[in-house]
N, C-alpha and C positions, 0 to 999 in steps of 0.2 A: 311225354307231352301232357298226359292226364294230370300229373302232379302240378304242373304250372296252372292249369285251369282250376284245380282245387285250391291252390294258394291264392289266386286272384279272387276267387269267390270268398275265401276266408278273410282276406285283407281288404277286399272291395276297393282296390287301388290299382291304377294303371302305372306301374313302376317302370323305370328304364329297363330293368331286367326282363320284365314281361314283354315290353315292346320289342326288344332285341330277339327274344325267343320266338315271338310270333312272326317277325320278319324272316328269321332264319328258317323256320319250319315251313311257312306258307309262302314265302317269296313275295311276288308282286300282289297277290291276293291279300296277304297279310298287311302289306303297306297300305293298300287301298282301304281295307277295313279300319285300320287305325286312323287314317285320315278322315273317314266318314264319322267315326265316333268323336274325334277332336272337333269336327265342324258342326256337330249337333244334327247330323243327318239321320239319326236313328230315332224313330218315334213309336211309342207304344200306345196302341188303342185297346179297347176292351177285348177285341177279337183276335188281334195279332199285331205283329210289328210291321212297320213300313220303313224301308231304307230309301232315301232319296238318292238316286243315281244321277249320272250326267244328263240323261235324256228322259227319265221317267221315274216314277215311284214304284218300288217292288215290294210285294207282299212276302213276308217271311213268316212261316209257321213251322216251328220245330226244325226239321232237316229238309224243308221244302222252300223253294224260292220261285217266283214267277219270272225271273230274268232268263234271257235266252241262253246264257252260259250254263245255268243249271238245267234248263229244259232240254238242250241239245246234248250236253255232256253227262248229265245225271250225276254231277259231283258237287262238292261243297264250293260255293261261289264266295266272293268277298262280302256279299250282302249277309249271308248266313254267319260268316265270321264276325262281321260288325255287330250283329245282334248278340252273338255269344259274349263278346267283349262287353257290350253295353249292359246286358242282363247282369253280368257278374260284378260290374263296377257301379251300376246305377246311373251311368252316363247316357241317359236318353230323355227325350221329352215325353211326358205322359199326358194322354188325353182321356178324359172320362166320357168317351164317345165310342160308338161302333163305327168302324171305318167307313161303312156305306153311308152313314149320316153326313159325311163330309163331302160326298159327291154332289155336284150341281148339274142339273139337266141342261 
């Protein structure tokens, strides 16, 4: 699997081969991650990435996510996969802001 991540980083493209590989290896999590990237739900701020989920926005920093799947199971969730894909392909919205600056009281 690491070679496919290296290839997508080199090519900076989300090819059908990569999509198939992600779905085969990661199943439903991979499918959701690809859908999030396709829908523009991955956003990069100065401090970390945000992935817009069905009911909330989730902070992703490295191999950590604030979603309940990650917090309860301690494993890679689809939000983390979406960020990995987006980082390697450049398919994310970028904001020159700290995420906290976007919060409204």
